N, CA, C and O atoms as a GROMACS GRO file, in nm:
protein
  348
    1MET      N    1  -0.507   0.232   0.377
    1MET     CA    2  -0.646   0.333   0.356
    1MET      C    3  -0.747   0.328   0.305
    1MET      O    4  -0.759   0.222   0.244
    2GLN      N    5  -0.845   0.402   0.296
    2GLN     CA    6  -0.974   0.357   0.290
    2GLN      C    7  -1.012   0.433   0.101
    2GLN      O    8  -0.987   0.534   0.036
    3VAL      N    9  -1.088   0.297   0.086
    3VAL     CA   10  -1.112   0.320  -0.083
    3VAL      C   11  -1.230   0.303  -0.128
    3VAL      O   12  -1.317   0.229  -0.084
    4GLY      N   13  -1.234   0.392  -0.242
    4GLY     CA   14  -1.394   0.366  -0.274
    4GLY      C   15  -1.427   0.213  -0.382
    4GLY      O   16  -1.332   0.135  -0.370
    5ASN      N   17  -1.517   0.169  -0.461
    5ASN     CA   18  -1.596   0.105  -0.504
    5ASN      C   19  -1.466   0.044  -0.613
    5ASN      O   20  -1.401  -0.060  -0.603
    6GLU      N   21  -1.461   0.127  -0.692
    6GLU     CA   22  -1.386   0.196  -0.825
    6GLU      C   23  -1.236   0.113  -0.764
    6GLU      O   24  -1.199   0.007  -0.814
    7VAL      N   25  -1.172   0.171  -0.668
    7VAL     CA   26  -1.032   0.113  -0.642
    7VAL      C   27  -1.070  -0.013  -0.598
    7VAL      O   28  -1.028  -0.065  -0.702
    8VAL      N   29  -1.127  -0.143  -0.512
    8VAL     CA   30  -1.183  -0.231  -0.487
    8VAL      C   31  -1.236  -0.332  -0.619
    8VAL      O   32  -1.245  -0.450  -0.652
    9LEU      N   33  -1.252  -0.254  -0.648
    9LEU     CA   34  -1.238  -0.364  -0.840
    9LEU      C   35  -1.154  -0.363  -0.949
    9LEU      O   36  -1.126  -0.445  -1.037
   10ALA      N   37  -1.131  -0.286  -0.931
   10ALA     CA   38  -0.954  -0.259  -0.961
   10ALA      C   39  -0.870  -0.341  -0.930
   10ALA      O   40  -0.814  -0.421  -1.005
   11VAL      N   41  -0.852  -0.324  -0.793
   11VAL     CA   42  -0.782  -0.433  -0.660
   11VAL      C   43  -0.818  -0.572  -0.748
   11VAL      O   44  -0.746  -0.656  -0.801
   12GLN      N   45  -0.951  -0.558  -0.739
   12GLN     CA   46  -0.967  -0.768  -0.726
   12GLN      C   47  -0.908  -0.834  -0.839
   12GLN      O   48  -0.859  -0.945  -0.858
   13LYS      N   49  -0.936  -0.669  -0.952
   13LYS     CA   50  -0.876  -0.728  -1.099
   13LYS      C   51  -0.699  -0.805  -1.116
   13LYS      O   52  -0.654  -0.898  -1.183
   14ALA      N   53  -0.638  -0.704  -1.012
   14ALA     CA   54  -0.524  -0.661  -1.053
   14ALA      C   55  -0.369  -0.720  -0.947
   14ALA      O   56  -0.251  -0.754  -0.960
   15ILE      N   57  -0.464  -0.702  -0.852
   15ILE     CA   58  -0.384  -0.799  -0.739
   15ILE      C   59  -0.396  -0.967  -0.723
   15ILE      O   60  -0.503  -1.027  -0.722
   16PRO      N   61  -0.286  -1.020  -0.712
   16PRO     CA   62  -0.321  -1.162  -0.658
   16PRO      C   63  -0.339  -1.214  -0.508
   16PRO      O   64  -0.236  -1.256  -0.453
   17ASN      N   65  -0.442  -1.215  -0.444
   17ASN     CA   66  -0.509  -1.285  -0.367
   17ASN      C   67  -0.528  -1.158  -0.350
   17ASN      O   68  -0.441  -1.114  -0.275
   18ALA      N   69  -0.622  -1.052  -0.394
   18ALA     CA   70  -0.683  -0.956  -0.369
   18ALA      C   71  -0.758  -0.956  -0.197
   18ALA      O   72  -0.729  -0.875  -0.108
   19GLU      N   73  -0.855  -1.064  -0.187
   19GLU     CA   74  -0.901  -1.051  -0.080
   19GLU      C   75  -0.814  -1.066   0.056
   19GLU      O   76  -0.882  -1.072   0.158
   20ILE      N   77  -0.656  -1.074   0.076
   20ILE     CA   78  -0.658  -1.005   0.165
   20ILE      C   79  -0.531  -0.886   0.170
   20ILE      O   80  -0.411  -0.874   0.193
   21THR      N   81  -0.636  -0.818   0.135
   21THR     CA   82  -0.545  -0.701   0.095
   21THR      C   83  -0.636  -0.616   0.073
   21THR      O   84  -0.597  -0.519   0.008
   22LEU      N   85  -0.761  -0.616   0.107
   22LEU     CA   86  -0.916  -0.584   0.135
   22LEU      C   87  -0.974  -0.588   0.259
   22LEU      O   88  -0.969  -0.703   0.301
   23ASN      N   89  -1.037  -0.498   0.354
   23ASN     CA   90  -1.053  -0.524   0.461
   23ASN      C   91  -1.208  -0.454   0.469
   23ASN      O   92  -1.206  -0.331   0.468
   24LYS      N   93  -1.305  -0.502   0.475
   24LYS     CA   94  -1.415  -0.426   0.478
   24LYS      C   95  -1.480  -0.390   0.660
   24LYS      O   96  -1.471  -0.460   0.761
   25LYS      N   97  -1.541  -0.254   0.639
   25LYS     CA   98  -1.525  -0.195   0.803
   25LYS      C   99  -1.649  -0.251   0.821
   25LYS      O  100  -1.711  -0.298   0.726
   26SER      N  101  -1.691  -0.251   0.933
   26SER     CA  102  -1.873  -0.227   0.954
   26SER      C  103  -1.898  -0.154   0.959
   26SER      O  104  -1.987  -0.153   1.043
   27SER      N  105  -1.872   0.018   0.891
   27SER     CA  106  -1.923   0.083   0.831
   27SER      C  107  -1.956   0.053   0.686
   27SER      O  108  -2.033   0.131   0.630
   28GLY      N  109  -1.896  -0.074   0.601
   28GLY     CA  110  -1.919  -0.075   0.504
   28GLY      C  111  -1.785  -0.028   0.367
   28GLY      O  112  -1.769  -0.082   0.258
   29LYS      N  113  -1.733   0.054   0.409
   29LYS     CA  114  -1.606   0.130   0.317
   29LYS      C  115  -1.492  -0.041   0.289
   29LYS      O  116  -1.521  -0.161   0.292
   30PHE      N  117  -1.424  -0.001   0.277
   30PHE     CA  118  -1.293  -0.096   0.286
   30PHE      C  119  -1.174  -0.022   0.277
   30PHE      O  120  -1.158   0.082   0.215
   31HIS      N  121  -1.080  -0.092   0.355
   31HIS     CA  122  -0.957  -0.070   0.371
   31HIS      C  123  -0.854  -0.098   0.258
   31HIS      O  124  -0.905  -0.136   0.153
   32PHE      N  125  -0.747  -0.088   0.260
   32PHE     CA  126  -0.660  -0.132   0.126
   32PHE      C  127  -0.534  -0.156   0.184
   32PHE      O  128  -0.468  -0.057   0.217
   33ASN      N  129  -0.498  -0.244   0.197
   33ASN     CA  130  -0.350  -0.278   0.264
   33ASN      C  131  -0.252  -0.286   0.111
   33ASN      O  132  -0.229  -0.384   0.040
   34LEU      N  133  -0.207  -0.135   0.094
   34LEU     CA  134  -0.108  -0.112   0.000
   34LEU      C  135  -0.013  -0.182   0.010
   34LEU      O  136   0.035  -0.231  -0.093
   35TRP      N  137   0.043  -0.210   0.140
   35TRP     CA  138   0.242  -0.322   0.159
   35TRP      C  139   0.194  -0.414   0.147
   35TRP      O  140   0.255  -0.474   0.059
   36GLU      N  141   0.100  -0.483   0.188
   36GLU     CA  142   0.061  -0.626   0.157
   36GLU      C  143  -0.016  -0.660  -0.001
   36GLU      O  144  -0.032  -0.771  -0.050
   37ALA      N  145  -0.054  -0.541  -0.054
   37ALA     CA  146  -0.065  -0.621  -0.230
   37ALA      C  147   0.054  -0.576  -0.312
   37ALA      O  148   0.061  -0.618  -0.427
   38ASN      N  149   0.146  -0.498  -0.267
   38ASN     CA  150   0.329  -0.474  -0.303
   38ASN      C  151   0.371  -0.633  -0.280
   38ASN      O  152   0.406  -0.701  -0.376
   39ARG      N  153   0.366  -0.679  -0.173
   39ARG     CA  154   0.416  -0.819  -0.134
   39ARG      C  155   0.384  -0.896  -0.227
   39ARG      O  156   0.462  -0.958  -0.299
   40GLN      N  157   0.209  -0.898  -0.232
   40GLN     CA  158   0.117  -1.005  -0.340
   40GLN      C  159   0.184  -1.001  -0.487
   40GLN      O  160   0.205  -1.104  -0.552
   41ILE      N  161   0.222  -0.848  -0.538
   41ILE     CA  162   0.248  -0.870  -0.661
   41ILE      C  163   0.432  -0.938  -0.668
   41ILE      O  164   0.458  -1.028  -0.747
   42LEU      N  165   0.529  -0.886  -0.586
   42LEU     CA  166   0.641  -0.960  -0.559
   42LEU      C  167   0.680  -1.119  -0.553
   42LEU      O  168   0.768  -1.170  -0.621
   43LEU      N  169   0.595  -1.188  -0.455
   43LEU     CA  170   0.559  -1.264  -0.435
   43LEU      C  171   0.534  -1.384  -0.594
   43LEU      O  172   0.590  -1.490  -0.622
   44LYS      N  173   0.407  -1.289  -0.681
   44LYS     CA  174   0.403  -1.393  -0.811
   44LYS      C  175   0.476  -1.397  -0.900
   44LYS      O  176   0.485  -1.461  -1.005
   45ALA      N  177   0.568  -1.267  -0.815
   45ALA     CA  178   0.674  -1.266  -0.934
   45ALA      C  179   0.776  -1.314  -0.942
   45ALA      O  180   0.855  -1.275  -1.027
   46GLY      N  181   0.803  -1.403  -0.863
   46GLY     CA  182   0.901  -1.509  -0.831
   46GLY      C  183   1.010  -1.457  -0.710
   46GLY      O  184   1.127  -1.491  -0.694
   47ILE      N  185   0.945  -1.380  -0.645
   47ILE     CA  186   1.078  -1.326  -0.560
   47ILE      C  187   1.041  -1.395  -0.416
   47ILE      O  188   0.934  -1.397  -0.355
   48PRO      N  189   1.164  -1.450  -0.384
   48PRO     CA  190   1.115  -1.552  -0.233
   48PRO      C  191   1.120  -1.463  -0.137
   48PRO      O  192   1.209  -1.382  -0.114
   49GLU      N  193   0.978  -1.489  -0.056
   49GLU     CA  194   0.966  -1.425   0.048
   49GLU      C  195   1.058  -1.358   0.129
   49GLU      O  196   1.064  -1.237   0.149
   50LYS      N  197   1.176  -1.504   0.202
   50LYS     CA  198   1.313  -1.392   0.246
   50LYS      C  199   1.355  -1.295   0.223
   50LYS      O  200   1.427  -1.243   0.308
   51ASN      N  201   1.324  -1.214   0.078
   51ASN     CA  202   1.342  -1.120   0.010
   51ASN      C  203   1.283  -1.022  -0.024
   51ASN      O  204   1.304  -0.937  -0.110
   52ILE      N  205   1.180  -1.044   0.076
   52ILE     CA  206   1.139  -0.966   0.082
   52ILE      C  207   1.105  -0.866   0.163
   52ILE      O  208   0.983  -0.878   0.155
   53GLU      N  209   1.130  -0.740   0.264
   53GLU     CA  210   1.121  -0.635   0.302
   53GLU      C  211   1.052  -0.500   0.321
   53GLU      O  212   1.078  -0.397   0.259
   54ILE      N  213   0.924  -0.522   0.453
   54ILE     CA  214   0.835  -0.346   0.427
   54ILE      C  215   0.895  -0.286   0.526
   54ILE      O  216   0.944  -0.325   0.632
   55PHE      N  217   0.878  -0.157   0.458
   55PHE     CA  218   0.922  -0.069   0.562
   55PHE      C  219   0.840  -0.044   0.630
   55PHE      O  220   0.750  -0.023   0.549
   56VAL      N  221   0.767  -0.016   0.799
   56VAL     CA  222   0.663  -0.027   0.814
   56VAL      C  223   0.655   0.098   0.862
   56VAL      O  224   0.638   0.101   0.984
   57GLU      N  225   0.663   0.215   0.799
   57GLU     CA  226   0.638   0.339   0.824
   57GLU      C  227   0.505   0.457   0.755
   57GLU      O  228   0.507   0.452   0.632
   58CYS      N  229   0.429   0.527   0.794
   58CYS     CA  230   0.337   0.564   0.739
   58CYS      C  231   0.349   0.724   0.757
   58CYS      O  232   0.383   0.785   0.859
   59SER      N  233   0.307   0.785   0.609
   59SER     CA  234   0.349   0.879   0.633
   59SER      C  235   0.267   0.972   0.736
   59SER      O  236   0.314   1.049   0.819
   60PHE      N  237   0.144   0.946   0.709
   60PHE     CA  238   0.027   1.034   0.742
   60PHE      C  239  -0.032   1.011   0.880
   60PHE      O  240  -0.116   1.090   0.922
   61GLN      N  241   0.025   0.857   0.990
   61GLN     CA  242   0.057   0.875   1.102
   61GLN      C  243   0.127   0.987   1.155
   61GLN      O  244   0.099   1.093   1.210
   62ASP      N  245   0.264   0.903   1.108
   62ASP     CA  246   0.378   1.034   1.156
   62ASP      C  247   0.471   1.166   1.063
   62ASP      O  248   0.586   1.192   1.028
   63ASN      N  249   0.341   1.219   1.055
   63ASN     CA  250   0.369   1.353   0.910
   63ASN      C  251   0.486   1.442   1.015
   63ASN      O  252   0.551   1.522   0.948
   64LYS      N  253   0.514   1.442   1.132
   64LYS     CA  254   0.638   1.519   1.169
   64LYS      C  255   0.743   1.478   1.127
   64LYS      O  256   0.842   1.551   1.121
   65LYS      N  257   0.744   1.357   1.092
   65LYS     CA  258   0.882   1.312   1.041
   65LYS      C  259   0.881   1.303   0.857
   65LYS      O  260   0.976   1.328   0.782
   66TYR      N  261   0.761   1.265   0.825
   66TYR     CA  262   0.728   1.263   0.695
   66TYR      C  263   0.694   1.304   0.595
   66TYR      O  264   0.614   1.218   0.559
   67PHE      N  265   0.698   1.413   0.484
   67PHE     CA  266   0.560   1.450   0.425
   67PHE      C  267   0.443   1.392   0.386
   67PHE      O  268   0.446   1.287   0.322
   68SER      N  269   0.319   1.455   0.420
   68SER     CA  270   0.164   1.410   0.360
   68SER      C  271   0.101   1.465   0.305
   68SER      O  272   0.036   1.553   0.361
   69VAL      N  273   0.089   1.446   0.189
   69VAL     CA  274  -0.023   1.476   0.144
   69VAL      C  275  -0.162   1.456   0.198
   69VAL      O  276  -0.232   1.547   0.243
   70ARG      N  277  -0.191   1.340   0.191
   70ARG     CA  278  -0.330   1.291   0.256
   70ARG      C  279  -0.390   1.343   0.375
   70ARG      O  280  -0.510   1.334   0.401
   71LYS      N  281  -0.270   1.420   0.477
   71LYS     CA  282  -0.244   1.483   0.616
   71LYS      C  283  -0.261   1.624   0.592
   71LYS      O  284  -0.323   1.685   0.679
   72GLU      N  285  -0.215   1.692   0.487
   72GLU     CA  286  -0.157   1.802   0.481
   72GLU      C  287  -0.180   1.915   0.374
   72GLU      O  288  -0.156   2.032   0.345
   73ASP      N  289  -0.242   1.801   0.337
   73ASP     CA  290  -0.341   1.863   0.135
   73ASP      C  291  -0.174   1.849   0.070
   73ASP      O  292  -0.095   1.756   0.084
   74ILE      N  293  -0.160   1.971   0.001
   74ILE     CA  294  -0.068   1.921  -0.194
   74ILE      C  295  -0.017   2.062  -0.077
   74ILE      O  296  -0.040   1.997   0.025
   75ASN      N  297   0.021   2.170  -0.034
   75ASN     CA  298   0.113   2.190  -0.010
   75ASN      C  299   0.180   2.173   0.080
   75ASN      O  300   0.181   2.249   0.177
   76THR      N  301   0.263   2.051   0.065
   76THR     CA  302   0.374   2.030   0.138
   76THR      C  303   0.532   1.950   0.059
   76THR      O  304   0.562   1.885  -0.041
   77GLY      N  305   0.577   1.990   0.144
   77GLY     CA  306   0.724   1.884   0.074
   77GLY      C  307   0.648   1.756  -0.032
   77GLY      O  308   0.536   1.726  -0.074
   78ARG      N  309   0.779   1.709  -0.040
   78ARG     CA  310   0.759   1.554  -0.153
   78ARG      C  311   0.878   1.490  -0.102
   78ARG      O  312   0.985   1.537  -0.062
   79MET      N  313   0.813   1.305  -0.116
   79MET     CA  314   0.952   1.248  -0.100
   79MET      C  315   0.943   1.165  -0.211
   79MET      O  316   0.844   1.166  -0.285
   80VAL      N  317   1.048   1.086  -0.228
   80VAL     CA  318   1.101   0.967  -0.367
   80VAL      C  319   1.124   0.836  -0.245
   80VAL      O  320   1.197   0.837  -0.146
   81SER      N  321   1.054   0.753  -0.285
   81SER     CA  322   1.161   0.609  -0.311
   81SER      C  323   1.124   0.499  -0.412
   81SER      O  324   1.030   0.496  -0.492
   82GLY      N  325   1.244   0.386  -0.384
   82GLY     CA  326   1.260   0.354  -0.436
   82GLY      C  327   1.260   0.111  -0.460
   82GLY      O  328   1.227   0.009  -0.400
   83ILE      N  329   1.296   0.138  -0.535
   83ILE     CA  330   1.274  -0.080  -0.522
   83ILE      C  331   1.449  -0.060  -0.536
   83ILE      O  332   1.492   0.037  -0.598
   84MET      N  333   1.527  -0.143  -0.486
   84MET     CA  334   1.642  -0.225  -0.542
   84MET      C  335   1.680  -0.348  -0.482
   84MET      O  336   1.685  -0.388  -0.366
   85MET      N  337   1.714  -0.419  -0.644
   85MET     CA  338   1.711  -0.558  -0.621
   85MET      C  339   1.875  -0.577  -0.606
   85MET      O  340   1.960  -0.505  -0.658
   86LEU      N  341   1.900  -0.700  -0.517
   86LEU     CA  342   2.004  -0.688  -0.561
   86LEU      C  343   2.051  -0.868  -0.540
   86LEU      O  344   1.975  -0.949  -0.488
   87LYS      N  345   2.212  -0.906  -0.602
   87LYS     CA  346   2.203  -1.044  -0.665
   87LYS      C  347   2.372  -1.086  -0.560
   87LYS      O  348   2.423  -1.197  -0.568
   0.00000   0.00000   0.00000
């Protein structure tokens, strides 16, 4: 997703290996990979890579299957997500 400079600065301060989560386009705008940022945070917290699974679906691209405020504006349905840790 495209982000502004305030997000870029916050990511650089807070996300481990932030440089791999930010992609500067030829337009000069940055795109932020939230999936990778979450993966980096989990890795830094000691979660083994083999235990991290990313559900690679996008509500913006598949708004027939999922609600997308970014695509449909605020007057849309809601979703919930979660993280589960198994021992």
